[in-house]
N, C-alpha and C positions, 0 to 999 in steps of 0.2 A: 546408549541409546536404546539397541532393541529391549533392555531393561526397564527401561522408561514406558515405551511405547506399553508393555504389558500391563504396566501400574494401571497407566492411564485406562485400557480397554477393562478392567477390574474396577476401576471407580467409575466407569462410565456404566459398566453391568449393576454397580451397588446403588447406582443414583434413579431415582423417578425425576428430579425438577433440576432444568439444567440454565442459568445465564449465560449467554456469550455476546462480547462486547468485542471492537476492535477499536485503532485511532482514532485522533480526532481530524477532518479533513479526508473521512476516508478516503482510500485509491482502490483497482480493480481486484488488487489483492485483499485489501481489508474486505472489500464487499464480500467475493464471492468466495474467501474463507470462510466467512461468520455463517454465509445463506447457505453454504455448504455444510460446513458442520450442523448447522442448524437442518436440513432437509434430511442428512444421515441420521442424525440422532431421533428426528422426529418418527422416519421411519422403523427403526428401536423400537418405537414406544416410548419417548421420551416426551414429558412436558417442558419443552423448551419459551423462555422468553431471548430475544436479539433485541439488544439494547446498543445504539451509536449515540455519542454528541452533539454530530451530525447528521443533515439529512444525506437520505444515499442520494448519490448525485444525478439529474435525467439520463446520463448516460447506460448506466446499469439498473434503470425502475424496470425493467425486461425479464433482471433474474426471478426464478421462482421466491417468489419470498419477502421480495422488495418492500411489498405495501402492509407487511408485519412487525417490520422495524420496528422500534419505539426508539423518543428522544426521554424519555423516565426509565425511572425504573418500579414498575407495583411491590407494592408492601407485602411481600410474601417471604420468605426464605427459600434458598438453591441451597440442593446438595452441593451440587457440582457451579465453578462459572469459568471459561473459558477464557480466556483473554490472548487478541490472536494480533502478532504482527506491532505490537506497539513501538517496542525498542526502548523507550521508557515508560514505567505503571504511569506517571504524570500525567501521557500520553492519552490514554482510556478517558480523560476526562472528568471533571471533580465526581459528576455526580456518581460517577463507577466506587472513585477512591474514596468519598465517604461510606459507601455502603457497605455494611458490616457483620450481614445476614444471610452469607456464606458457608458453607460445611469446610468446601476445599476448593483453590484457586489454582487453577493447573493455567500456565504459559507458553503460550506456541509461537516460535520464531525466527527469523532469520537471518536477525541483524545482527551484523558482527560485536555492535556495543548494547546488547541487549542484556537490561536488571535479568538479576534471579529472582526475582520478586510471587513465585507460584509456591505449593509445597511442590509441587509437579513442573519442573523446566525441561520442555522439549526444545532445545535450541542447536541450531544448524545453519551454520554459515554456507555450506556448500547447498545450503537446500534452494532452487533455485525462486520458491514463495511459497507463502505459510501454507498456500492452500493442498502442495504435495505434503507438508506435515498430517494437514487432516486427513490426506488419503493414503498414509500410511497407515495411522489407528485407525479409518474404514478398513483398509484390508486387515488389517491383523484380530479385529474384529469377528472378521467372517464373510464383510458386507458385498456384497456386489449392487455396483452404484443402478440406480435408478434415474430416469431424464433429470430429475431436480435437482439430486446429488452433483450428477457427473454434468452438468449443463454452469454450473455456478462454480464447481472447482476448476474447469476446464475454461473456463473468462479469468479464473487466479493466475493459475500458468499461463494465460495467451498474452495478459496484459501485464505480466512483471519482468515477462522475457523479453517484453516487444516484437510478437509477432516470432519467438523463436530468433530474434535478430540479434538479440544483448547475448552477451560473453556467458554469464550465468546459464545457459539455456545449453544445460548436459542432459547427458544419457538416462538420468528418471523422469526429466522434466518431457521427453521426448516419448519414450516407453510411457509414462504418466495420462499422457496426452491420449494416448494409442489405446489406453485401457480403457478411458471415460467414453471416449468417442464410440468404442465399440460397445461397452455394457450401456449405456443410455443411449444408443441408438440419436448420436447427433448430427447433424450436417454441420460441418464446420464453415463452408460459405453462406450460410443462415447466422449465424456465431459471426462470423467478419464481417458482413453486412449491419449486423444492429452493429457493432462496435467502432466502425471504422466509415461505411458508407451513408452516414445518416445524421451528417453534422448541422446543428443548425447555422443558421446564416448570422445570427449574432457573433457565433464562435469563428467564423473568417474575418466577420469585420474589423475584431480585435484582433487578430492574428496581422492584419495589414494595417495597423496600429501600432505592434509592436512588433516589427519586422525590420523598420526604420530606424531602430534602437542599436541595431547590431554595431556589437564595437569590438577588438581587436586587440589584447595585450599579449607579452611575451613573445613578440615576433611571432603571433598568427597558431601560438599552442593554443590559448586559451581564447574563448570568445562567452559577450554576453546578449542578454536580449530583459528588457524591463516593460512589465505591464502597471500602468499608474493607476490608481483610483478616478482621476479625469480621462479614463481611457475606458473604462469602467460606465460611468456614464455616460459617456458620447454612445457608448453600441448598446448600451441595456444589457450586457452578460456582466458573469460576476465568475468569482475565482475557480471556480468548476470548470468551465470551459478553458480554463487553461492547460488541462492538463494534456503533456505532449508537448507543447511549447520549448521546451526544453532543448528539445532534439534536436531544432533547425539548426541551432549554432552547431552543436556538438557536430550537424551532420557534414559541416566545413571542413574540406582536406587541408590534414597537417594539424587539425583543431583534435587535442587532447584533453582537454577541461571544458565543457560548457560552463555557463554558471547565469542562473535565470531570478530575477530581481524581481517579485513581483511585492507591490506595496500594499499594509494591510492597516495601518495609518499613517495620519501625516508624517509622523517620523519614527515609524517602524518600519521594515521590509522583511520580506518570508525571502530567505537566498538559497535557493537550490542547486548541488550539483553535479555533475554528470562525468562520467569517465570513459575515455575507448578502452580502458584497461591497464594504460603503464600508467595510473595514476591511484594511490588510494585515495579518496576524497570523504572520508569517515574519518580521516583526520582533520581536511580542513574545517568540516563541519563543527569538529570538536572545537576548536577555538571559537565558533559562535553559538555555544551551549546546544550544541546538535549532534546528531550520529547519521548511521544507517550504514549500506553496505561502501564496500569496496569503491563499486564506481558507481551509486545513488547516494546521495546524501542530501541535510539541508542542516539551516539552523536559522536564527534571527537577528537582524542588527537593528539598532537604534541609527536616528537621524534621516538629513535630509539627503535625498534621492545621491549629490555629489558627495555626498559624506560617507555615504554605505558605500558607492565604488571607488572612493580613496581605502576604507578599512579592507573591503576584501580584494580589490587588486594588488593591496601591498602583498595582504595573504597569499595570494596564489603565487607573486611573483619570487617572494620570498620564501617559498615552496619548495625542498628539494623534492626533484622530479630524476 
């Protein structure tokens, strides 16, 4: 792994133009690692474009560089492309998947099921966030974090560890957070306030509609929550405001696996799984064409809500725990 990092550092040194992308429906790690990588590369004199198939969620628009993220890819060639946190290449979006004017593609990820599609692949499922892989590279480059880089990477780590509550919050995560706070001059409370104390009212209204859908299966070892298109229409909320909803069923005593069913179309649901640690939900998600981490994974299922529930509940009930 150290050898791969050194090869990535050398590739950065030899490059001038860099394209950065992450997965569709970006979360805190996707946004934070992408913008953190961009800030680092700009600080060392590189020309950088960040492309995301979907817009930056409102929650993360306070991060430096968020306003520069592009939904398109400019008509130019790039020496390097960094693909961050995607798990599967297709999740970077159709536009990036069809883009060919890249000298070298570098894949950074911490998904257990990640495809090795890059010319260089830095994949470590023990890393709490992809943002930590970016930080490893920046440190190997000899870079001391400025405010912009530190803030973005700190948010990547903070969000993907559930504010250091999840089982992936290992020593590296805590040490890196301390380094980023110190080097970047961050105020941890100010960051937390932006992320957790500034919710739009419609998110709480959507949550109020979702909580009555709470159901328990497998003798209370698993629980589910549902958000439908009708709920979006009633509240004026959207999918990005459901971030964290799956943690409500997981927080119930006795629940080992939480299931979040989020309607995408009339007959299609996104299924998110969260585990407290005893169950590897990445294997559950693979049955639905998805993947992820031991404790966090997802896929999609076609059908009505009742049909999807039957399919998903059967898989959870039949899984070996």
